[in-house]
N, C-alpha and C positions, 0 to 999 in steps of 0.2 A: 387743586392739582389736576392738570390736564393728562390725557392719555398719551399724547405724542410729545416726547421731550427730547431735546438734543443735548448730548453730553459735550461740554466744551473742554478741549484739552487744556491742562494746566501748563504754565510756562515752565521751561526747563531750568535746571539749576544755574545756568549761566545766562539765562534770559530774563532780564528784569521786567516786571509787570509795568505797563504804562501808568504814570502817575498824573498825567495831565493831557490836555488836548493835543492831537497831532498838529504839526504845522499846517496852517491854512484851514484848520477845522474850527468852526465857530462853536461857542458854548450851546447855542440854540439847537444845533444839529445833534449834539451829544445828549441833550436832555429831552429829545423827542420821544414821545410815548410810543411804546412798542405796540402795534396794532393787535398782535396776538394776545398780549395782556388785556387790552381793552375788550377784545372779543370774549375773553374768558370770564370777566366779571360784569360786563355790561348788562347781561340779561337779568342779573340780581337787582341792579339799580333801576332797570325798566320795570321790573315786577314791583319794587317798592314805590316807584313813581306812580304806577297805575293804581295801586292801593290807596295812596294818598289822594290822588285826583278824584277817584270815584267816591271816596269817603267824604270829600268836601261837596261833591256834586249831589250825593244822595245819602241822607242819614241812615237809610235802611241797609246800606252796603256794609258798613263796619259793624255788624251785629254778629253775635256768636252763631245764631241760626244760619245766617247767610254764608258766613265763612266756613262753617261746617259743611254745608251743602256743596260749596265749591270743592272742598277736599274730597268728600265721599262720592260725588258724582263723577270724578275724574280719575279714580284709581285704575280703572281698566285702560284708560288712555295712557297713563304712566307705564303700565306694563307692555302695551303694544309699542310705545315709543322706544322702550329699552330693546325690545326684540328687533325693531327696525334699525336701531342704532348699531347693532352688531353688523348688519348688512351694509349700512352707509360708511362706517368706519373702515370696513374691508374693501371699499371702493365700488360696491354694488348698489343696487336699489331694488325695492320690492313694492310694486303698486298693487299687489294682489292681497295684502293682509286683510283689508276690509271684507273682500269676497271670501277669503278663507273663514272669516268669522261667520259669514252668512251660511256657508255649508256646514261648518262644524256645529254651529248653533242649532240649525234645523235638525240635523241627525240626533244630536243629544236630546233635543226637546221631544222628538218623536219617540225615542227610546223610553223616556220617562212617562209621557202622557198617553201614548197610543199602544205601545208594545209592552208596557207594564214591567219593564226591567228595573232592577235595583239602581238606586242612585249611584253607587260606587262603579257599577258596570258602565253606566252612561258617562260618568266623569272620566274613567279610564279610556273609554272609546274615543272621547273628545280629544284627550291628550295625544293618543296614538294617531288619530286622524289628522290633527293639526301638524304633528311632526312629519307625517307622510307627505302632507301638501307642501311643506317647506322643503322636504327632501326632493320632491318632484321638481320644484323651482330650481334648486341648486343643481340637480342633475342635468336639466335641460341647459341651463346657463353654461355649465362647464363642458358639456359634450358638444353643443352646437357652437359655442364660442362666439355668440353674438351679443348685442347690447342687452343687459339685464332689463332695461326699461321695456324693450320690445317683448321679451319673453314673459315678463310678469304682467304686462298689459294683456297679453294673450291668455295666459292662465287665469287672470282675473275674470275675464269673460267666460271661460269654461267653467270655472267654479261657480259663478253666479247662475249660469244655465242649469248645471246639475242641481243646485240648491232649489231653483223654481220647479224643476221636474220632480224632485223628491217631495217637496212640500205641497205642490199644487197651489201655491200662493195662499196657503191657509195660515191662520195664526194659532199658536200653541200656548195654552195657559194652564193654570191649576197644577203647579208642580208640587212634589212632596215637601213637607216642612223641613226635612233634613237638607234639601237642596237650597231652599230659601234661607236657611240658617247661615249659609256662607256670608251673606251680606246683612242679614237681619240681626244676627247675634252680636252683642256688645260686650267687650271686655274692658273694664275701667271706663265705660262710657264711650268707647271707640269701636266701630264695626270691625269685624274680623278681616274684611277685604282691605282695610287700611293697613293693618299689620302685614298682610300678605304683600301689598305693594311696597311697603317699607323693606321687608325681607328681600324681595327681588332686587330693589335698588342696591342694597348692601351686597348681595351676591354678585350682581353685575359689576359693581365697583371693585370687588376683590378679584374678579376674573380679569378685568382690564388692567388693573394696577399692580397685581401681585402674582400673576401666573404667566408661565411661558406661553401658553396658548393665547392669552389676551395680547401679549407682545407681538406674537405672530400675526394676529388679526389686524393689528395697527400697521405692521409692516406690510401686510398684503395690500392695504390700501395706499401706503406710502410709495412702495416700489415693488410690485409683484415679481418682476423679472430678477431683481436682486435677491429676493426671498427664495425663488425657485433655484437659482444658481447656488444658494447656500445649502441646498439639500432638502428643503421642505417640499412636500407634495402639495402644491398650491391648489390643484383641482380638488383634492380631498378636503383640504382646509376650507375652500370656498363653499363646497357642498355642505359641510358641517355648519357653516355660518347661516346659510339659508335654513337648514333644518332646525337649528336653535331658534331662529326667528319664528318658524312655525310652531314650535313648542310654546314659546311665550305668548304667541297669538291665540293659541288654544286656551291657555290660562285666563287671558283677558276675556275670551268669549264666555267662559264659565262665569266669571264675575259679572259681565254685562247682562247675561240672561237671568241670573239670579237676582240682580238688582232691579231689572225691568219686570220680572215675573211674567214675561211674555217674550215670544220669539216668532219672527216671520222672516222670509227671505230678504226683505228690504232692510233688516237690521244688520249693521256692520259696514256695508259700503259707505264711503265717506270718511271712515276712521283713518284710513291710510293718509288722507290729505292733512288731517289734524296732526297725526303722529309725525309725518314728514315735516310740516311746518315747525312743530315744536322742537324737533331735532335740530333743525338748521338754526332756528332762533337760539337754541341752547348751546350752540358752538360746535355741533357735529358738522365737519366739512362735507359739502356736497361732493367733493372730489376724492374723499376718503383719506385715511391716515391720520385723522385727528378727531378728538371727541372729549367730552367732559360730562360724566354721569350726573353730578349734582346740578350742573347748568342745564342739562337736558330736562331734568325734573322741573327746574325753574321755568324752562321754556313752555312745558305743558300748562303750568299755572299762569303764565303770562297770557296764553290764549284763553284759559278758563276765566281768569279775572276780567279780561277784556270783553268776552261774551256776556258774562254776568252783568258787568257794569253797563254795557250797551243795552241789555234787556231791561234793566231797571230804568234806564233813561228813555225807554220807549222806542228804541231803534228796531226796524224790521229785520227779519232773518236775512233778507237779501242784502240789506245794507251791511250786515255783519260779514256775509260772504266777501263783499268788496273789500272790507277792511282786512280780513284775513288774507286775501289774495295780495294786497298791497304789502302786508307784513312779510309774506313769503318772498315776494320780489326784492324787498329791501334786504332781507337776510341773505339771499343768494348774492345780491350785488355786493354786500359787505364781505362775504366770504371770498369773492373774486378780488376785491380790493386788497384783502389781507394776503392773498396768494401773490398778487403782484408786488406788494410791499416787501414780502419775504425774498422774492426773486431779486428785486433791486438791491436789498441789503447784502445778499450773497454775492452779487455781481461786484459790489464795492470791495 
């Protein structure tokens, strides 16, 4: 079920529904596959195809240990991608999420390792700081009214600079056991961060599919002016979307640091590229107004499976960068193709 759905009006009582092709219309045209449907489910077939391909290429791929590692190592990517999806579906973009993770992670790490503050204080501070960073992005975007790409690119540099100034390029380790328990504790053999990621996926799905706020976020990306004319404060809504993204980014940072048991300012940057690629591969339109949470999660694991498979095959990190770049270009091109196909359909 996608986020963006159009309601087709039913025929009136005196208007008979068409039972066959219109004059001059060929059966092949009527049976043509809707590109939006193809986009909605294609990522799942791609994921399945990659799993089959790498299983044949390397017997070590389809093992419980390897598949478990793929899932557990990508929980924080899922959380970041969902936060970024809020922004993308609303018609915006946030290139600073990786640098938000750098700043939030460094502050949180210093509070636990150098300042000796309780874990709960460090976690609460991380969540508040991440939310504030998202609020800053949203406020600047709505007040200056310029391209979000430029704004978040600028704030990304600022956040990274502050992170290095605060940390002095040091590495922080030796966290309390209660903090490491976030990713080390297992329930029924599954780490707690996996449950957290699943819970966030469910919450995000409910927001997008079942709430008025989620409907407005979709409408904001589809037609902001129409939403404004309907009486919705689009500035406030857009600011809240970026703030929500910052909150989810902070949660992902907590999981990332707990999982790595280490933190430095270089941790985090680059995550935004993976999350952006996964979102677009997973059916979130780069132009806003459309998205699919389950497909988004599948998009994250498409990249994860691809990276894992190429690593087992002995591909270098740089070769993996090239492949991911090509995938992003292909996803954006398909998104543009789908948009043009919809416009042509409406024109008819």
